[in-house]
Steps between C-alpha positions, in 0.01 A plus 500: 500500500424398857543140598340555839266739675543394863216711640236314300625163379157401368503744210506287183698734276818702516508859617732793452637670813221699658702661774636838387833446673553173310402654166719807553794288608472274194466800267814665638721200574443239229859531372634456851275197553622347173863561598449335840326205333780446248777542759328247726449259210867524397621437855243247626279374216121526476318690771305810593579848622335567836457872566428568866482807718780541753367816665151630550391848591177593671289759329318749724125472514209346679492138607575263331834645400633390167856412424687528175828336414786746469799274444472190284745214479528240223583141588550234234346168595588193296232265375627236740460734799183675383276241663573653842349829381226353280374269775380806694227559240156375604397379153630166371417596141716814528788300648482255207485781242806670646693171515421430134591856399838468676578191291371626164572874475757625247776679698619689192164677450299448820532557873305385801457745785340478843396848612470499879473871575139597445180415683509153350778290346496450125694251290550598136641327198614778271497371141701649214625796695563820298861486614597132532669404829849453349482839323367660820806382694736628227316833498524528877872413494566766234310756705695408814829538306404858410508596865808308618799708595824358360 
């Protein structure tokens, strides 16, 4: 459930991701997102997972050329430090909503993510995830162990 839609802060209700790259990423990486959220919570306390693009690639075509993120990097930002990121949003209401969500979300079942790799940033509070964040991290650790060479 989005907490913010930065492109149009005047919309009165919440929206699902409309950008295909955001939707595809969430569909394919929700367990990874949950694992990052739980790992960050265990190490630093409440916060959000900021997913940003570290490389962009130009697609051929007529002007204006479009770019699509190819390599994404997660960064865990604590609630205390989140204001530096949140303050870049143009809408005061969105900033307040995100601040409240960071203080009230349930880390064992929810995660907050800032997707900064599509045409517009999107902040989501994911409620009652299918695979809770703690279980997602355990699942990821088990999977990693399968491929370790002893």
